[in-house]
C-alpha positions in Angstrom: 0.0 0.0 0.0 1.4 3.4 -1.0 1.9 6.1 1.6 -0.2 9.0 0.2 1.2 12.4 -0.5 0.0 14.9 2.0 0.2 18.6 0.8 1.0 21.2 3.4 -2.5 22.7 3.7 -1.5 24.6 6.9 1.2 26.5 5.0 -1.4 27.5 2.4 -3.8 28.6 5.1 -1.1 30.7 6.7 0.3 32.2 3.5 -0.2 35.9 2.9 -1.9 37.0 -0.3 0.5 39.2 -2.3 -1.0 42.0 -4.4 1.8 42.9 -6.7 1.4 42.8 -9.6 -1.9 41.0 -9.0 -3.4 38.9 -6.2 -1.5 35.6 -5.8 -0.2 33.2 -3.2 3.1 31.3 -3.3 3.6 28.3 -1.0 7.1 26.8 -1.1 7.3 23.1 -0.2 3.6 22.6 -0.5 4.7 19.1 -1.3 7.3 18.3 1.3 10.8 16.9 0.5 10.1 13.3 1.3 6.9 13.2 -0.8 8.6 15.1 -3.6 11.4 12.5 -3.6 8.8 9.7 -3.8 7.0 11.5 -6.6 10.3 11.9 -8.6 10.3 8.2 -9.2 6.6 8.2 -10.1 6.4 11.1 -12.7 4.5 10.1 -15.8 6.6 9.5 -19.0 5.8 12.7 -21.0 8.1 12.9 -24.0 6.5 15.8 -25.8 5.4 19.3 -25.0 1.9 20.5 -24.3 -0.7 19.8 -21.6 -2.0 16.3 -20.9 -5.2 15.3 -19.1 -4.7 12.5 -16.5 -6.8 10.2 -18.6 -4.3 10.5 -21.5 -1.4 9.3 -19.3 -0.4 6.2 -17.4 -0.2 7.5 -13.9 1.5 5.6 -11.0 -0.7 5.0 -8.0 1.1 7.8 -6.1 0.5 10.3 -8.9 -3.1 9.3 -9.3 -3.6 9.8 -5.6 -2.1 13.3 -5.7 -4.3 14.2 -8.7 -7.4 13.1 -6.7 -6.2 15.0 -3.7 -5.7 18.2 -5.6 -9.2 18.0 -7.2 -10.7 17.3 -3.8 -12.7 19.7 -1.5 -9.9 20.7 0.9 -7.8 22.6 -1.5 -10.9 24.1 -3.1 -12.2 25.4 0.2 -8.9 26.8 1.3 -8.4 28.7 -2.0 -12.0 30.0 -1.9 -11.4 31.4 1.6 -8.0 32.8 0.8 -9.4 34.9 -2.1 -12.9 35.4 -0.9 -14.4 33.5 -3.8 -17.4 31.1 -4.2 -15.9 28.0 -5.8 -18.4 25.5 -4.5 -19.9 24.6 -7.9 -16.9 25.5 -10.1 -15.9 22.7 -12.4 -12.3 21.7 -12.3 -9.9 21.1 -15.2 -6.5 19.5 -14.4 -3.6 18.8 -16.8 0.0 17.7 -16.5 3.1 18.9 -18.3 6.4 17.1 -18.5 8.4 19.1 -21.1 8.7 22.7 -22.0 9.3 23.8 -25.7 11.1 26.8 -27.1 7.7 28.4 -27.9 6.3 28.0 -24.4 6.4 30.7 -21.8 5.4 33.6 -24.0 3.6 36.4 -22.2 -0.1 35.6 -21.8 -3.1 35.6 -19.5 -5.3 32.6 -19.0 -8.6 32.3 -20.8 -11.7 34.0 -19.3 -13.2 30.6 -18.7 -10.6 29.9 -16.0 -11.5 31.6 -12.8 -8.5 30.5 -10.8 -5.2 29.0 -11.9 -3.3 26.6 -9.6 0.3 25.5 -10.5 2.2 22.9 -8.6 5.9 22.4 -9.6 7.4 19.0 -9.1 11.0 19.6 -10.2 14.2 19.3 -8.2 16.2 22.5 -7.5 19.5 21.4 -8.9 19.0 22.2 -12.6 21.4 25.0 -13.6 18.7 26.4 -15.9 16.7 27.6 -12.9 19.7 29.5 -11.6 19.8 31.2 -15.0 16.1 32.1 -14.5 15.1 30.0 -17.5 11.7 28.5 -17.1 11.0 30.4 -13.9 7.5 31.9 -14.0 7.3 35.6 -13.8 4.2 37.6 -12.7 4.3 40.6 -14.9 3.3 44.2 -14.6 2.3 44.5 -18.3 1.6 42.5 -21.4 4.8 43.2 -23.4 8.0 43.2 -21.1 9.1 39.9 -19.7 11.7 41.7 -17.6 9.2 43.9 -15.9 8.0 41.5 -13.2 7.0 41.7 -9.6 7.5 38.1 -8.7 9.4 35.2 -10.1 8.7 31.6 -9.1 11.3 28.9 -9.8 9.4 25.7 -10.8 11.0 23.6 -8.0 10.6 21.9 -4.6 6.9 21.3 -4.6 6.1 25.0 -4.8 2.4 26.0 -5.2 1.2 29.1 -7.0 -2.4 30.2 -7.0 -4.0 33.3 -8.6 -7.5 34.3 -9.6 -7.6 35.1 -13.3 -8.2 38.6 -14.4 -7.7 41.1 -17.3 -4.2 42.0 -16.1 -2.8 38.6 -14.8 0.0 38.5 -17.3 2.7 35.9 -16.8 5.4 34.1 -18.7 9.0 32.8 -18.4 12.3 33.0 -20.1 12.8 30.4 -22.8 13.6 26.9 -21.5 13.7 23.6 -23.4 13.7 20.4 -21.5 11.9 18.5 -18.6 9.7 20.7 -16.5 7.0 18.8 -14.5 4.0 20.9 -13.6 0.4 20.1 -12.5 -2.1 22.8 -13.5 -5.5 22.9 -11.9 -8.1 25.4 -12.9 -11.4 26.2 -11.3 -13.6 27.1 -14.3 -16.6 29.4 -14.9 -20.0 27.7 -15.2 -20.9 28.9 -18.7 -20.7 27.9 -22.3 -17.1 28.9 -22.7 -16.0 26.7 -19.9 -18.2 23.8 -21.0 -16.6 24.1 -24.5 -13.1 24.1 -23.0 -13.9 21.1 -20.8 -15.2 19.2 -23.8 -12.0 20.0 -25.7 -10.1 18.7 -22.6 -12.0 15.4 -22.7 -11.5 15.1 -26.4 -7.8 15.8 -25.9 -7.6 12.9 -23.4 -9.0 10.5 -26.0 -6.9 11.6 -29.0 -3.7 11.7 -27.0 -4.2 8.1 -26.1 -4.3 7.0 -29.7 -1.2 5.1 -30.7 -0.3 7.4 -33.7 -0.3 10.6 -31.6 3.2 11.5 -30.4 
């Protein structure tokens, strides 16, 4: 029987909401060192870029348990309280990434159908690229200058980043090519745009499982 991963919910509850350049919370070591070490041997084999729904991957029991945990009520309730949001009926959409491509990280904001974005980074801290600020997510003051950032989050050590989506929630990172393991969870709106995105998400899960899809 596997020992389940236990996120540090107390650290999230105690974390202070930063307001620059927009409301967000960063929780280092949301996944503790021992759990992160166990997960390192259980990461799904993702050989191409892009986001993959869990149904498109072969997940280890440990990763599958973590996915269920993240989609559960405890994280939802804590985030709702932290940002004074009503997320009780918000649909969730969860994807995993394993590799970052040269085209990834360009400045963007998330779609209007995503009410809240949650990013969990499962990479070790030793990669020299992180020290060069490559692949480190920047929360930006504008939509055109990657160097004008108020916060930078290295994608390491089980760090959790949460922010409600809005018209000025611009973010991106310096170019990085290589392994970069991330779980992204979104709490969605409950309208046609979100339903369409969730349908595309389910279709993506089916097509990415086909043998001729790289």
